[in-house]
PDB file of N, CA, C and O in Angstrom, chain B, residues numbered from 101:
ATOM      1  N   MET B 101    -134.573 -61.053  42.486  1.00  0.00           N
ATOM      2  CA  MET B 101    -135.394 -61.992  41.963  1.00  0.00           C
ATOM      3  C   MET B 101    -136.180 -61.814  40.639  1.00  0.00           C
ATOM      4  O   MET B 101    -136.584 -62.689  39.873  1.00  0.00           O
ATOM      5  N   ASN B 102    -136.297 -60.480  40.559  1.00  0.00           N
ATOM      6  CA  ASN B 102    -136.674 -60.273  39.300  1.00  0.00           C
ATOM      7  C   ASN B 102    -135.931 -60.535  37.896  1.00  0.00           C
ATOM      8  O   ASN B 102    -136.270 -60.968  36.795  1.00  0.00           O
ATOM      9  N   LEU B 103    -134.703 -60.037  38.511  1.00  0.00           N
ATOM     10  CA  LEU B 103    -133.716 -60.115  37.352  1.00  0.00           C
ATOM     11  C   LEU B 103    -133.486 -61.528  37.094  1.00  0.00           C
ATOM     12  O   LEU B 103    -133.246 -61.843  35.928  1.00  0.00           O
ATOM     13  N   ASN B 104    -133.523 -62.599  38.154  1.00  0.00           N
ATOM     14  CA  ASN B 104    -133.387 -63.850  37.836  1.00  0.00           C
ATOM     15  C   ASN B 104    -134.438 -64.528  36.871  1.00  0.00           C
ATOM     16  O   ASN B 104    -134.206 -65.276  35.921  1.00  0.00           O
ATOM     17  N   ASN B 105    -135.477 -64.145  37.282  1.00  0.00           N
ATOM     18  CA  ASN B 105    -136.715 -64.341  36.416  1.00  0.00           C
ATOM     19  C   ASN B 105    -136.448 -64.166  34.982  1.00  0.00           C
ATOM     20  O   ASN B 105    -136.715 -65.055  34.173  1.00  0.00           O
ATOM     21  N   GLU B 106    -135.904 -62.994  34.633  1.00  0.00           N
ATOM     22  CA  GLU B 106    -135.729 -62.332  33.273  1.00  0.00           C
ATOM     23  C   GLU B 106    -134.540 -63.488  33.176  1.00  0.00           C
ATOM     24  O   GLU B 106    -135.281 -64.446  32.957  1.00  0.00           O
ATOM     25  N   LYS B 107    -133.556 -63.906  33.186  1.00  0.00           N
ATOM     26  CA  LYS B 107    -132.518 -64.713  32.871  1.00  0.00           C
ATOM     27  C   LYS B 107    -132.959 -65.960  32.249  1.00  0.00           C
ATOM     28  O   LYS B 107    -132.626 -66.474  31.181  1.00  0.00           O
ATOM     29  N   VAL B 108    -133.811 -66.346  33.187  1.00  0.00           N
ATOM     30  CA  VAL B 108    -134.405 -67.696  33.020  1.00  0.00           C
ATOM     31  C   VAL B 108    -135.642 -67.757  31.950  1.00  0.00           C
ATOM     32  O   VAL B 108    -136.153 -68.798  31.534  1.00  0.00           O
ATOM     33  N   ASN B 109    -135.966 -66.606  31.640  1.00  0.00           N
ATOM     34  CA  ASN B 109    -137.080 -66.517  30.454  1.00  0.00           C
ATOM     35  C   ASN B 109    -136.224 -66.312  29.285  1.00  0.00           C
ATOM     36  O   ASN B 109    -136.744 -66.861  28.314  1.00  0.00           O
ATOM     37  N   ILE B 110    -135.062 -65.710  28.976  1.00  0.00           N
ATOM     38  CA  ILE B 110    -134.156 -65.621  28.150  1.00  0.00           C
ATOM     39  C   ILE B 110    -133.547 -66.864  27.808  1.00  0.00           C
ATOM     40  O   ILE B 110    -133.338 -67.092  26.616  1.00  0.00           O
ATOM     41  N   LYS B 111    -133.218 -67.739  28.710  1.00  0.00           N
ATOM     42  CA  LYS B 111    -132.675 -69.307  28.328  1.00  0.00           C
ATOM     43  C   LYS B 111    -133.883 -69.942  27.771  1.00  0.00           C
ATOM     44  O   LYS B 111    -133.671 -70.630  26.772  1.00  0.00           O
ATOM     45  N   SER B 112    -134.902 -69.883  28.118  1.00  0.00           N
ATOM     46  CA  SER B 112    -136.313 -70.830  27.919  1.00  0.00           C
ATOM     47  C   SER B 112    -136.371 -70.259  26.746  1.00  0.00           C
ATOM     48  O   SER B 112    -136.073 -71.148  25.948  1.00  0.00           O
ATOM     49  N   ASN B 113    -136.605 -69.183  26.114  1.00  0.00           N
ATOM     50  CA  ASN B 113    -136.847 -68.601  24.896  1.00  0.00           C
ATOM     51  C   ASN B 113    -135.819 -68.947  23.621  1.00  0.00           C
ATOM     52  O   ASN B 113    -136.206 -69.065  22.459  1.00  0.00           O
ATOM     53  N   THR B 114    -134.309 -69.097  24.108  1.00  0.00           N
ATOM     54  CA  THR B 114    -133.627 -69.459  23.117  1.00  0.00           C
ATOM     55  C   THR B 114    -133.621 -70.918  22.950  1.00  0.00           C
ATOM     56  O   THR B 114    -133.689 -71.249  21.767  1.00  0.00           O
ATOM     57  N   ALA B 115    -133.550 -72.025  23.909  1.00  0.00           N
ATOM     58  CA  ALA B 115    -134.012 -73.428  23.975  1.00  0.00           C
ATOM     59  C   ALA B 115    -135.221 -73.699  22.924  1.00  0.00           C
ATOM     60  O   ALA B 115    -135.320 -74.710  22.229  1.00  0.00           O
ATOM     61  N   SER B 116    -136.185 -72.522  22.944  1.00  0.00           N
ATOM     62  CA  SER B 116    -137.260 -73.173  22.401  1.00  0.00           C
ATOM     63  C   SER B 116    -137.392 -72.817  20.837  1.00  0.00           C
ATOM     64  O   SER B 116    -138.085 -73.378  19.988  1.00  0.00           O
ATOM     65  N   ILE B 117    -136.411 -71.576  20.689  1.00  0.00           N
ATOM     66  CA  ILE B 117    -135.990 -71.178  19.193  1.00  0.00           C
ATOM     67  C   ILE B 117    -135.111 -72.288  18.848  1.00  0.00           C
ATOM     68  O   ILE B 117    -135.324 -72.689  17.704  1.00  0.00           O
ATOM     69  N   LEU B 118    -134.236 -72.883  19.438  1.00  0.00           N
ATOM     70  CA  LEU B 118    -133.517 -73.901  19.027  1.00  0.00           C
ATOM     71  C   LEU B 118    -133.937 -75.191  18.812  1.00  0.00           C
ATOM     72  O   LEU B 118    -133.343 -75.937  18.033  1.00  0.00           O
ATOM     73  N   LEU B 119    -135.121 -75.591  19.569  1.00  0.00           N
ATOM     74  CA  LEU B 119    -135.776 -76.473  19.231  1.00  0.00           C
ATOM     75  C   LEU B 119    -136.711 -76.572  17.766  1.00  0.00           C
ATOM     76  O   LEU B 119    -136.770 -77.476  16.932  1.00  0.00           O
ATOM     77  N   LYS B 120    -137.367 -75.321  17.832  1.00  0.00           N
ATOM     78  CA  LYS B 120    -137.971 -75.190  16.621  1.00  0.00           C
ATOM     79  C   LYS B 120    -137.185 -75.496  15.468  1.00  0.00           C
ATOM     80  O   LYS B 120    -137.484 -76.342  14.625  1.00  0.00           O
ATOM     81  N   LYS B 121    -135.741 -74.472  15.467  1.00  0.00           N
ATOM     82  CA  LYS B 121    -134.801 -74.619  14.266  1.00  0.00           C
ATOM     83  C   LYS B 121    -134.848 -75.919  13.941  1.00  0.00           C
ATOM     84  O   LYS B 121    -135.134 -76.379  12.836  1.00  0.00           O
ATOM     85  N   TYR B 122    -134.475 -76.690  15.217  1.00  0.00           N
ATOM     86  CA  TYR B 122    -133.893 -77.896  15.073  1.00  0.00           C
ATOM     87  C   TYR B 122    -135.057 -79.369  14.459  1.00  0.00           C
ATOM     88  O   TYR B 122    -134.659 -80.367  13.858  1.00  0.00           O
ATOM     89  N   ILE B 123    -136.461 -79.069  14.841  1.00  0.00           N
ATOM     90  CA  ILE B 123    -137.479 -79.592  14.325  1.00  0.00           C
ATOM     91  C   ILE B 123    -137.772 -79.478  12.658  1.00  0.00           C
ATOM     92  O   ILE B 123    -138.156 -80.244  11.775  1.00  0.00           O
ATOM     93  N   LEU B 124    -137.397 -78.196  12.752  1.00  0.00           N
ATOM     94  CA  LEU B 124    -137.578 -77.535  11.010  1.00  0.00           C
ATOM     95  C   LEU B 124    -136.848 -78.471  10.379  1.00  0.00           C
ATOM     96  O   LEU B 124    -137.417 -79.123   9.503  1.00  0.00           O
ATOM     97  N   THR B 125    -135.546 -78.721  10.659  1.00  0.00           N
ATOM     98  CA  THR B 125    -134.344 -78.695  10.103  1.00  0.00           C
ATOM     99  C   THR B 125    -134.541 -80.420   9.704  1.00  0.00           C
ATOM    100  O   THR B 125    -133.962 -80.938   8.749  1.00  0.00           O
ATOM    101  N   LEU B 126    -135.391 -81.100  10.558  1.00  0.00           N
ATOM    102  CA  LEU B 126    -135.449 -82.489  10.734  1.00  0.00           C
ATOM    103  C   LEU B 126    -136.651 -82.919   9.853  1.00  0.00           C
ATOM    104  O   LEU B 126    -136.636 -84.035   9.334  1.00  0.00           O
ATOM    105  N   VAL B 127    -137.687 -82.072   9.667  1.00  0.00           N
ATOM    106  CA  VAL B 127    -138.688 -81.941   8.855  1.00  0.00           C
ATOM    107  C   VAL B 127    -138.315 -81.841   7.342  1.00  0.00           C
ATOM    108  O   VAL B 127    -138.798 -82.604   6.504  1.00  0.00           O
ATOM    109  N   ILE B 128    -137.406 -80.829   7.041  1.00  0.00           N
ATOM    110  CA  ILE B 128    -137.199 -80.769   5.839  1.00  0.00           C
ATOM    111  C   ILE B 128    -136.328 -81.569   5.053  1.00  0.00           C
ATOM    112  O   ILE B 128    -136.158 -81.597   3.834  1.00  0.00           O
ATOM    113  N   THR B 129    -135.651 -82.406   6.255  1.00  0.00           N
ATOM    114  CA  THR B 129    -134.589 -83.349   5.516  1.00  0.00           C
ATOM    115  C   THR B 129    -135.335 -84.599   5.298  1.00  0.00           C
ATOM    116  O   THR B 129    -135.222 -85.262   4.266  1.00  0.00           O
ATOM    117  N   ILE B 130    -136.215 -84.958   6.434  1.00  0.00           N
ATOM    118  CA  ILE B 130    -137.239 -85.997   5.855  1.00  0.00           C
ATOM    119  C   ILE B 130    -138.019 -85.675   4.647  1.00  0.00           C
ATOM    120  O   ILE B 130    -138.223 -86.607   3.870  1.00  0.00           O
ATOM    121  N   LEU B 131    -138.304 -84.969   4.472  1.00  0.00           N
ATOM    122  CA  LEU B 131    -138.917 -84.355   3.100  1.00  0.00           C
ATOM    123  C   LEU B 131    -138.165 -84.795   1.659  1.00  0.00           C
ATOM    124  O   LEU B 131    -138.478 -85.352   0.607  1.00  0.00           O
ATOM    125  N   ARG B 132    -137.152 -84.282   2.188  1.00  0.00           N
ATOM    126  CA  ARG B 132    -135.958 -84.293   0.920  1.00  0.00           C
ATOM    127  C   ARG B 132    -135.668 -85.670   0.837  1.00  0.00           C
ATOM    128  O   ARG B 132    -135.467 -86.183  -0.263  1.00  0.00           O
ATOM    129  N   MET B 133    -135.622 -86.339   1.905  1.00  0.00           N
ATOM    130  CA  MET B 133    -135.182 -87.855   1.537  1.00  0.00           C
ATOM    131  C   MET B 133    -136.657 -88.487   1.063  1.00  0.00           C
ATOM    132  O   MET B 133    -136.414 -89.405   0.280  1.00  0.00           O
ATOM    133  N   THR B 134    -137.710 -88.372   1.201  1.00  0.00           N
ATOM    134  CA  THR B 134    -138.864 -88.776   0.815  1.00  0.00           C
ATOM    135  C   THR B 134    -139.018 -88.640  -0.715  1.00  0.00           C
ATOM    136  O   THR B 134    -139.211 -89.548  -1.524  1.00  0.00           O
ATOM    137  N   ILE B 135    -138.889 -87.286  -0.947  1.00  0.00           N
ATOM    138  CA  ILE B 135    -138.650 -86.981  -2.344  1.00  0.00           C
ATOM    139  C   ILE B 135    -137.504 -87.405  -3.134  1.00  0.00           C
ATOM    140  O   ILE B 135    -137.617 -87.540  -4.353  1.00  0.00           O
ATOM    141  N   THR B 136    -136.491 -87.609  -2.571  1.00  0.00           N
ATOM    142  CA  THR B 136    -135.253 -88.372  -3.450  1.00  0.00           C
ATOM    143  C   THR B 136    -135.650 -89.616  -3.704  1.00  0.00           C
ATOM    144  O   THR B 136    -135.624 -90.047  -4.856  1.00  0.00           O
ATOM    145  N   PHE B 137    -136.133 -90.469  -2.511  1.00  0.00           N
ATOM    146  CA  PHE B 137    -136.461 -91.782  -2.781  1.00  0.00           C
ATOM    147  C   PHE B 137    -137.528 -91.806  -3.724  1.00  0.00           C
ATOM    148  O   PHE B 137    -137.233 -92.360  -4.783  1.00  0.00           O
ATOM    149  N   PHE B 138    -138.978 -91.246  -3.612  1.00  0.00           N
ATOM    150  CA  PHE B 138    -140.012 -91.275  -4.487  1.00  0.00           C
ATOM    151  C   PHE B 138    -139.693 -90.810  -6.110  1.00  0.00           C
ATOM    152  O   PHE B 138    -140.664 -90.929  -6.858  1.00  0.00           O
ATOM    153  N   SER B 139    -138.462 -90.307  -6.709  1.00  0.00           N
ATOM    154  CA  SER B 139    -137.844 -89.709  -7.632  1.00  0.00           C
ATOM    155  C   SER B 139    -137.309 -91.130  -8.374  1.00  0.00           C
ATOM    156  O   SER B 139    -137.463 -91.561  -9.517  1.00  0.00           O
ATOM    157  N   ILE B 140    -136.660 -91.614  -7.271  1.00  0.00           N
ATOM    158  CA  ILE B 140    -135.416 -92.631  -7.936  1.00  0.00           C
ATOM    159  C   ILE B 140    -136.595 -93.857  -8.081  1.00  0.00           C
ATOM    160  O   ILE B 140    -136.395 -94.598  -9.044  1.00  0.00           O
ATOM    161  N   ASP B 141    -137.475 -94.088  -7.475  1.00  0.00           N
ATOM    162  CA  ASP B 141    -138.603 -95.404  -7.186  1.00  0.00           C
ATOM    163  C   ASP B 141    -139.329 -95.045  -8.371  1.00  0.00           C
ATOM    164  O   ASP B 141    -139.830 -95.943  -9.048  1.00  0.00           O
ATOM    165  N   TYR B 142    -139.466 -93.631  -8.759  1.00  0.00           N
ATOM    166  CA  TYR B 142    -140.314 -93.321 -10.214  1.00  0.00           C
ATOM    167  C   TYR B 142    -139.543 -93.521 -11.442  1.00  0.00           C
ATOM    168  O   TYR B 142    -140.179 -93.869 -12.437  1.00  0.00           O
ATOM    169  N   LYS B 143    -138.103 -93.336 -11.553  1.00  0.00           N
ATOM    170  CA  LYS B 143    -137.214 -93.731 -12.506  1.00  0.00           C
ATOM    171  C   LYS B 143    -137.397 -95.275 -12.866  1.00  0.00           C
ATOM    172  O   LYS B 143    -137.608 -95.874 -13.920  1.00  0.00           O
ATOM    173  N   ILE B 144    -137.254 -95.596 -11.756  1.00  0.00           N
ATOM    174  CA  ILE B 144    -137.304 -97.215 -11.746  1.00  0.00           C
ATOM    175  C   ILE B 144    -138.370 -97.742 -12.412  1.00  0.00           C
ATOM    176  O   ILE B 144    -138.303 -98.491 -13.386  1.00  0.00           O
ATOM    177  N   ALA B 145    -139.467 -97.296 -11.812  1.00  0.00           N
ATOM    178  CA  ALA B 145    -140.990 -97.884 -12.689  1.00  0.00           C
ATOM    179  C   ALA B 145    -141.014 -97.245 -14.117  1.00  0.00           C
ATOM    180  O   ALA B 145    -141.515 -97.874 -15.049  1.00  0.00           O
ATOM    181  N   LEU B 146    -140.495 -96.045 -14.292  1.00  0.00           N
ATOM    182  CA  LEU B 146    -140.584 -95.950 -15.738  1.00  0.00           C
ATOM    183  C   LEU B 146    -139.395 -96.812 -16.603  1.00  0.00           C
ATOM    184  O   LEU B 146    -139.664 -97.043 -17.782  1.00  0.00           O
ATOM    185  N   GLU B 147    -138.597 -97.108 -16.277  1.00  0.00           N
ATOM    186  CA  GLU B 147    -137.227 -98.026 -16.973  1.00  0.00           C
ATOM    187  C   GLU B 147    -137.987 -99.455 -17.342  1.00  0.00           C
ATOM    188  O   GLU B 147    -137.950-100.004 -18.443  1.00  0.00           O
ATOM    189  N   ASN B 148    -138.874-100.055 -15.840  1.00  0.00           N
ATOM    190  CA  ASN B 148    -139.359-101.164 -16.030  1.00  0.00           C
ATOM    191  C   ASN B 148    -140.772-101.102 -16.897  1.00  0.00           C
ATOM    192  O   ASN B 148    -141.251-102.135 -17.366  1.00  0.00           O
ATOM    193  N   PHE B 149    -141.351 -99.907 -17.058  1.00  0.00           N
ATOM    194  CA  PHE B 149    -142.344 -99.833 -17.535  1.00  0.00           C
ATOM    195  C   PHE B 149    -142.436-100.023 -19.458  1.00  0.00           C
ATOM    196  O   PHE B 149    -143.521 -99.947 -20.035  1.00  0.00           O
TER     197      PHE B 149
END
């Protein structure tokens, strides 16, 4: 019984680590897209100015 619990713990830990990595990647991607969008917007605004 105890050994089984250990296996479940390891699986849930791995899942949470993967989830954290996934969320982190998602956040970084969104940040990059936002920064890229704003820099393009900024260049267009400068050209029009």
